[in-house]
N, C-alpha and C positions, 0 to 999 in steps of 0.2 A: 337720734338723727342718723339717717342712713346715707352712705356715700358709695360711689362707684369704687371699684377696686383701685387703690392707690398704687404708686410704684412699689414693687415688691420689696419686702424687708426680710432680713435674716440675721441670724447669729452665725458668724463664720469663725471657726477656730482653726488656724493653721497649726500643724504639728511642730511648734517651735518651743524653745526652752522658756521657762518662766523668768521673771525679771531678776530674781536673785542670782541667776547665772550670767547676767550681763552687768557691766559697770555703768553707772549713771544712766538709768533709764527712767521713763515716766509714761504713765497712761495719759493720753490726751483725747479730749473731745474735739473733733475737727470735721471738715467737710469730706466728701467722697473723693475730691481731687484737691491738689494744692491751690490755694487761693480761694477756694469755695467757702461760702458762708452758711452752708447747710449743716448746722451743728448737730448732727445726728449719727455720727460715726465715731467709733472708739478704736484707737490704735495704741500699741505699745511701741515707743520709739527710743532709739539710742540718742541721748542728749548730746553726745560728742560728735556724732556723724550725721544725725538726722534720719538715719536708716529706720524703716519700719520693720520691727522685729516680729510683730504679731498683729493681725487684723482681728480684733476682738468682736466687734459688732459693725456691720455695715448695712447699707440699704439696697442690696442687689438681689437678694433671694427672699422668698416668702417665709414668714414666721407665723405660726397659727396659735401658739400658746405661750403664756408666761406663768409664773406661780405666785401664790399669795405668800407674802413674807412671814405671816403668822402661822398659817396652817400647812403650807407647802402644797396645797391643792392647786391644780391647774386652773388658769384663767383663760378662757377661750377668747381670742382676738378676732379670728377670721373663720368664716364658715365656707361652705362650697360656693355660696353666693358672693363671697368677698368680705371686705372689712365693713362692719355695720356701724362701729363707733370709732372714729379716727383718734379720739382722745385716749383710747386704750393702747395705741401703738407705743412701743417702748420709748421712743424719743419724740413723741407728739409734742409740738410746741417748741422743739429744739431744747438744748441745754447748755448752760455756761457755768455749771458748778458741779465739781466732783471731788471725792476724797477716797484715798485707798486705805482700806483696813487690812494691814499686813497680817494681823493675828488670824482673821477669818478668811483672808484672801477674797475680799469683796471690794468692788468699786461702787461706792454710793454716789447717787446723783439725784437731782430734782429738775424736772422740766421748767423752762421759763414761765410758761403760761398755765401750768397745772400745780395745784397746791397738794403735792404728794411726794413722799420720799420713795425712791426705788434703788435697787442695787443689782449689779451683775455679779453672780457667784462664779468666781474664777477658780474655785477649788475643784470643780468638776472637769472631766475631760472635754466636754462641750459646755462652755459657759451658759448659765441659765439666768434669766432676768426675773426678779421678784419685785412685787409692788406691796407697799403698805396700803392696801386697797381700802378706800373709804375713810382714811384717817387724814385729818388736816395736818399739814406740815407746819403751817404758820397760822397765827390767829387772824391774819388778814388774808382773805381768800381772793381779793381783787387783783388778779394777775394781769389784767389789761393795762394797769398802771405800771410803767416800767420802774417806778420807785420801789415797788414791791417785788421786783424780780430778784431771785437769789443768784448772784454771780460769784460768790466767794464761798468755798467750803474746804475743810481740812480735818484730818484726824489729829486731835490734840495729844500732848505727851501723857495725858491722864487716860488715854484709851477711848475717850468720847469723841464723837463727831461734832463739828461746829459749822454753822452756815450763817451768812450775813446778807441781808437784803441790800439793795443799792443805796437806799437812803439811811441805812444804819439803824432803823427803828425796829427791826425784827432780827434778834440774835437768837438763833435756834441751836439747842444742844440735843443730840440723840445718842443713846447708848447702843451698844452693838451685841449684847448678849442675847440669850434665848427670849427673854421678855423685854424687848427693846422699849425704851421710853423716849418719846419725842416731846420736847418742852420749848415753847417760845418764851425766852427769858425777857423779852421786851427790848427796849432801845438801849444802845450804847450811849454813854455820856462822854462828851468832850472834856478832856483835861483842861484845867483852868489856864494852862499855858499855851493852848493850841492856837490862840489868836484867830487869824483868818483861815487857818487850816483846819476845817471842821470835817469830821467823819460823816456828817450829814449833808454837806454841800456838794452839789453835782460836780463842780469844777475841781474839787480836792478830794472828795471821799467816795465817789461812786466807782463801780466796776472793779476789775482786777481780780485778785485771788488772795488766798491766805496761806501762810506756812506756820508751823508750830516749832517751838524749841523744847529742849529737854527740861526746862525749868517751869513748864506749864503756861508759858506765854504764847500768844498768837501775834502774828505780824500781818497786817493788811497792806498789800502793795496795790494801790489803786490804779485805775486805767491811765491816769495822768501823772504817774510816777511818784505820788506821795506815799510815804511809809508811816503807818501808825502801829504802835505796840499796844496790844489789848490784854488786859488782865481779865480773864473770863469770870473770876469770882466777883470782882468789883464792877465789871462791865464798863470799865473806863478805857477810852481810846486816847493814847498820848501820841501826838505828832512827833516823829523823830527827825525826819529829813525828807528832802526831795531828791530822787536819784537824778544826777546830772549826766549828760553825755548821751542819753538815748535819743534816737532820731525823733523829730517832732511827730511824724506819722506813726511812730511805734507806740500803740496803746498797750500797756502791760496787762494782758488778759489772763495769762497762766503763770504760775510760779511754783517751783519745787526746790528742794535742796538736793544737790548732786552728791556723789559719793566722796567728793573732796571737801564737803562742808560748805560749798559756795551756793549762793542763791542763783537759780537759773530762771529767767523770765522769757516768755514767748508772747507774740502778738497775734491777735485775730486779723489784723490788717496787713501785716508784713510777713513775707516768706524768706527774708534775707538771712535768717538764722536766729538762734537763741542766745541772748546775752547772759554772761556770767558775771555775778556781782559779789564782792566781798562784804559780808554783813557787819564786819567790824568797822570798816571805813565807809561803806556804801559807795565804793568806787567800782566802775566797770573794769573787769580783769580780762575780758576776752569775748569773742563772738564765736559761738559753737554751732555745729550742725550743718556746716557747708553753706552754700549760697542759695539753696532752694529747699526749704523745709515745709512740712505741713503746718499751717497756721492754726493754733489752738484757741478755742474759746475758754478752755480751762485745762489745767495739768494737775497730776497727782502721782505721788509715790509714797513709800513708807519711811522716808528719811526725816529726821528732826534736826533743826539748827543747833549747832554747838555740841552735837553728840560725839564729835571727835575729840573734844577737850576733856579727856579722861582724868587729867591731873588737876582740874579746876574744882575748887570747893565753892559752891554758891553761898553768898552772904547776902543778907538783906540789903536791897538797893544796889547789888552788884551782880553783873552778868559776866559770862566768860569772855576772855579776850585772847588774841593771838599775839604772843610775844615775839614779834618779828625782829626787832632791833635792840631789845633790852632797854629802851628808853621810855620815860614818861612822855605822854603826848595827850592832846585834847582834840576832840572832834565832836560834831562838825564845827567848822569855823570858816566863814561867819555862820551865825545862827539867827533865826528870826524870833525866837522865844527865849525864855530864861532856863531852858533845859539843854544840857550838853553832857559829854562824857569825858572822863579822864582815864586813859589807859595806864594801868599800873603793872609793870613787869614783875616777874617772880622774884627778882633779887631785892625788891622793896618790901620790908616787913615792919610790923609794929603799928601803933596807932598814929594815923596821919590826919592832918587838918587841911582840908581844901578850902581856900579862901578866895573870894571874889571882891576886888576893890575897884573904886573908880580911879581915874588918872591922878587924883590928888592923894591917893592912899587911904581914903575913907573905906572902912570895912562895910560891905553891903551884905555879905552872906558868908557863913562858915558851916562846913559840914564835916563830921568826923567819919573816918573810914578805918576799919581794922584790916590792914594788909597782912594776908595769911602766909605769904611766901609762895603763893601760886599766882599765876597770871590772872588778872581780873580787870574789870572795867567798872568804875564807880559812876553812877548816874547822878549828876548834880542838878537839883531842882531849886532854883532861887525862890525865896518866899514871896518876893514881889517881882513882877515882870519888869526888866530893865528897859529904859528908853534907848533909842538908837545911839550908838557911840562906841567908844573903845574902852575896854575894861582890862584889868590885870587878874590873871588866875595864878595863885601860888599854892604849892603843896609843901607843907611843913612836916618834918619828922617829929618823933616824940621828944626831941631835944629843942623843938621850936626853931630848927634851922631849915631855911628854905632849900629844898632839894629840886625844885622845879618852878620856873616862872615863864609865863607866856601871855601874849595879848589875846583877848577874845573880842571879836567884832560882832556887835548886834546890829542887824540891818533893820 
């Protein structure tokens, strides 16, 4: 299908420092101006100030070639007569999913309406765009259905890239070496405790972005502020919490970890700033980027969650925690499922029993945790989902003495 010459497109690389020389930066897919919904521009921004540090790709100047990701050979996009096939343009169909591969200095992405993986090679003086030409990114090629749009992508702690469709039925893994392998792993499964918070439901599981942690887990932050923890090996999505305090109009479309270890989220609809969130408590800790930032459809950098917790020893069922006040605590509270977390400070050691009882003292659940002397968080998963009401959570030391007691509210 032939088209008349479309608005000129180009790769523009300003002579600016790379992201490692700036603190708390991210690549974003955004419009050509603030507030625009033309998701076909890539910029490197300072998450603290909102300043654009580098214009990586924009739609202002003509581009004639890209390269084949397998062979390195040039792919001609435009001739002297203009663009003959608009789908071959780098951001044809726009994009809302990207992931930064710090090892190879590549920004991977996939267009919303095209079933193909692409990347921008940032290791070169002038960034070059490459396509996995003719290779299906997902087993479902119907991109006219927004359920099949890929809006979440991240580089995992294992070095592989991961992407997730809106409806959660296509979880794709791709490797980044010389012989890249793209695999559609199929659908994610809802954890039994997710209740109404399904990774597949439009109102709770669609849109947003993903971040990864140092222990191999992924976190899906959906457009409507729900947070799911994903085990890539088991392909199970566990609902954690819903981020409270974000404006109603603020859809969480982009997410990255900043250099302080905090989660930073940006919205495609709002230019008021990027919100910073503590991943231990899931509370908002600040608004960054000034009062007028570029609104992203997606965000990416090379940071992993919990990578600053160098003294933490990962234990089965335990994730890193921030020992802020040296006290045991539980969160979230209230909860809507039988899954919650108990913060164990570093001064607590030995074999502990975490017990959940009803208000009469009847034991409903007990879980053993080995406290190593390092700050950690135990994830408690009750064997049966509790009904609405008030429960008691106790932590007993190896002498069976209660060292912590608190109420847990199930809504």
